[in-house]
C-alpha positions as CSV (number, residue, x, y, z in Angstrom):
1,M,1.7,6.9,2.6
2,L,5.3,6.9,3.8
3,S,6.5,9.1,1.0
4,C,5.1,12.0,3.0
5,G,7.2,11.1,6.0
6,E,7.3,9.0,9.1
7,L,4.0,7.6,10.3
8,C,2.9,5.9,13.5
9,A,1.3,2.5,13.0
10,C,-1.9,4.0,14.4
11,E,-2.0,6.5,11.6
12,I,-1.5,3.8,9.0
13,L,-4.2,1.7,10.5
14,E,-6.7,4.5,10.2
15,S,-6.4,4.3,6.4
16,F,-6.9,0.5,6.1
17,E,-9.5,-2.0,7.2
18,I,-7.0,-4.4,8.7
19,T,-6.1,-5.4,12.2
20,Q,-3.0,-4.2,14.0
21,P,-1.4,-7.7,13.9
22,T,-1.9,-7.7,10.1
23,L,-0.3,-4.3,9.7
24,S,2.6,-5.4,11.9
25,Y,3.2,-8.5,9.8
26,H,3.3,-6.6,6.6
27,M,5.5,-3.8,8.0
28,K,7.9,-6.5,9.4
29,I,8.3,-7.8,5.9
30,L,9.0,-4.4,4.4
31,T,11.4,-3.6,7.3
32,E,13.3,-6.9,6.9
33,C,13.8,-6.3,3.2
34,G,15.1,-2.8,3.9
35,L,12.4,-0.8,2.1
36,V,11.1,0.6,5.4
37,I,12.8,1.8,8.6
38,S,11.0,1.2,11.9
39,R,11.5,2.7,15.3
40,K,9.6,2.1,18.5
41,E,8.3,4.9,20.6
42,G,6.4,3.8,23.7
43,S,4.0,1.1,22.7
44,W,3.8,2.2,19.0
45,M,6.0,1.6,16.0
46,H,6.8,4.4,13.7
47,Y,7.7,3.7,10.0
48,S,9.4,5.6,7.3
49,N,10.8,4.9,3.9
50,N,14.5,3.9,3.6
51,P,15.8,6.8,1.4
52,Q,19.1,5.1,0.6
53,L,17.4,1.9,-0.7
54,I,14.7,3.9,-2.6
55,E,17.5,5.9,-4.3
56,K,19.3,2.7,-5.3
57,I,16.0,1.3,-6.7
58,K,15.3,4.6,-8.6
59,N,18.9,4.5,-10.1
60,Y,18.6,0.9,-11.1
61,W,15.2,1.5,-12.7
62,T,16.6,4.5,-14.6
63,N,19.5,2.4,-15.8
64,I,17.4,-0.4,-17.1
65,S,14.7,1.7,-18.6
66,T,16.8,4.4,-20.3
67,E,18.5,3.9,-23.7
68,Q,22.2,3.5,-23.1
69,E,25.1,3.8,-25.6
70,D,25.5,0.0,-25.7
71,C,21.8,-0.8,-25.6
72,I,20.7,-3.9,-27.4
73,C,17.8,-2.0,-29.0
74,K,20.4,-0.3,-31.2
75,Y,21.3,-3.6,-32.7
76,T,17.8,-4.7,-33.8
77,K,15.5,-3.5,-36.6
78,A,11.8,-3.1,-36.2
79,D,11.3,-6.4,-38.0
80,G,13.4,-8.2,-35.5
81,Q,16.4,-8.7,-37.8
82,C,19.8,-8.0,-36.3
83,D,21.9,-5.2,-37.8
84,K,25.2,-6.7,-36.8
């Protein structure tokens, strides 16, 4: 949901069958680990993705899932025997 932009907790709550305290608990975890940014406006919290951390995660995933020059897969045969 947050990939579309910042959302108020009230907007997130409309899409789930959970209570406000349950949403707050889960969003707190996401905020503490840095995936989500929160800001308070009046009595409501607003949440958005942390673009810097998401970019780091995307880069990391690309690096571990893309064949590299020194990739270990280049050293093994289909039968599991090592070429080197």
